[in-house]
N, C-alpha and C positions, 0 to 999 in steps of 0.2 A: 507598684511592687517594690519590695526591698531586695535588691540584688547584690550579691557579693561573689566574685569569681564565677560569674555566669550561673549562679545558683540562687533561686528565690528562697529567702529565709523568712519572709513575712510580707506584710502590706500595710500601707497607711490609707485610710479612707477619709477623704476631705469632701465636705458638702457646704452648700451655700443656701441660706433660707430663701433668698430672692432668686427664684428660678429665671427671672427675666434678665439676669446679669450672668451670662456664661463666663467661665474662666478665660482670661486673656492668655495669649501665647507667653507673655512674660511670667504670669502667675504659674502656668504649667511648667515652664522651665525652672522656676524657683522651687516648685514642689519636687521636681526630679533631683535637684541638687540637695535639698533637705533629705529626701529619701536615701540618697547615696551616703550622706553623712550618718544618718541613723543606722543604716546597714553596717557600716564600718564600726560604729560604736558598739552595736550588739555583738558583732564578731569578736571585737577586742574584749568585751565583758565575758564572753563565753571562754575565750582563751585564758583569761585571768582566772576564772573559776577552775579550769582544767589544771593549770599550774599549781593553784592553791591546793586542789584535791590531791595532786600527785605528791605534794610535799608531806602529806600526812597519811598516805595510803601505801601499803605494800603493793608493788606493781603486779605481783603474781596472783595473790589471793584477793586483793581488794580490801583486806582488813586494815585496821590501823597499823602503822609502823611503830617501832620502839620510841621514836621521838614524841609522837602524838600520845602514846600511852603514858609517857612521863608527864605530859601536860594534863591529861585527864586525871591522873593520880594526884598531882599537886592540887588540883581543884577539890578532889574528893577529900583529901586529908585536911586541907585548909578549912573546908566546911565542917568536918568533924571536930576540929580543934576549937571552933567557935561555939560548939554546942555543949550543954551540960552533959556530963558522963552518963547520967540516967536516960537522957533523951537520944543517945546515939544508937543508930540502927546497926545490926550485925553486918559485917563485911567478910566475905569469903573469897578465896582465890583458888583457881584450878590451873595447874601447870600440865599441859599436854606434851607428849613427845612421841612421834611416830617410831614404832619399833624397828630396829635394825635397818633404818632407812638408807644408810650408806651402802650396805650390801644390796639393797633393793635397786638403787641407782646403778650400781656396777653391773648387775645381772640384766636389768631390763632397760637401761638407758635413762638419761636425764629428762628426755621428753616425756616418758611415761611417769617418771618421778614428779615432774611438774604437774601432770594431770592429777596425780594423787594428792598433791598439796592443795591444788585448787578445789578439788572435791571436798577435802576436809574443811577448808575455809568456808565453803558454801554451807556445810552442815552447821558449823559454829554460827554463821550469820543467821541461819534460819531458826536454830534451836534456842539461841540466847536472846534476851530482851534488848531493846534499843537502849535501855538505861545501863546495861552492863558494859564494862570496858573490855573489849576483845581485840587482841593484837597478835600478829606474828612476831614472836619474841626473837627469832633468829633461826635460820636453817629449818629444821623440822620441828622446832619448839613453838608452841602457842600458849598464850596466857589469857585467862578470863577472870576479871574481878567483878564479883556479884554483890552489888550494894543491896543490903536488906536480906541477904540469904545467910542462913546458918551453915555450919560445916556439914551437917547431915543433908541439907537441901543441896549443897554444892556437890556432895558425893553422889547423890541420886542423879543429878543432871549430868555429871561426868560419866557415870556408868551408862546412862541412856545414850549419850553421844558415842561412847566407846562401842556399844552394841550396834548402833546404826552404821557406824563406819565399817565395822567388821563385816557387815552384810553387803557392802558395795563391791561390785565386780568391775575390774578394769581390763581393757583389752591390751594385751602385750603386742610387741612389734611382730611376733610370729603368729598372732591371731588367737593365742590362748587366753583364757580368763585368769586374771591375777587378783589376789586379795592382799590387803595391807591391814595392819592393826595399830592401835595406839594405846599407850598407857597414860595414866593421869594420877596426879597427887593433889590433895586438897588441904587447905589450911584456913583458919579463921582468926580474925583479930581478937585478942584476949587482953587481960590486964597488963601482961608483960610484953605485948607487941605494939610498938608505937610507929613503925615504919613499914613501907612496902617491902624493903629488902629483907627484913626479918620475916614478914609474911611469906615471901617467896622462898626463903631458905627452908621453912617448915614444909611448904608444898613440895619442894624438891626432895626432901627426905621421904615424903609419901610416894613421890614418883619413883624413886629408886627402889623402894619396897615393892611397888606394883610391878616394876620390871623384873624383879627377882621372882 
């Protein structure tokens, strides 16, 4: 058995073809030492993965954080720059913002607010494709970059997400059912848009219109 901190994390199976030669005491002792080293190595590898994952994920929602979004966008735009303009797929962005979330936190507490943020993050993770770049942009703002989607397709997806979130009930600290809503703005890469910042600015205009 591979044991670390009194917990079995796996096992090594060792066999010998010549059944007439049983393992000696020294061989068994050596296997135990090897198993201990393997267990430590596996635990260290798992811890390394956890640290690496924490560096790119938002700890509350599990979505990408702003830093990892920038990395994904750099790859996306670098790939587009190497392609002929005629061969480039459409790219759209959706900027989400939970409505009046500051007031919601004040009235119902930050614990309930965190529950709402996690629920919205789960909806985004489930409804969007693994190829899409989805991140918590900051506070109650989220962004999704849909490679291969037109602005009409992005608007349809955004509205479906908005409607689903609107139907989710949350339990308040006093036991009452609470609801939260989200607004979204969409934009798409066009001939005059060459950067993500410009794409996001247009999505933000749509978001402000939606909130009004």
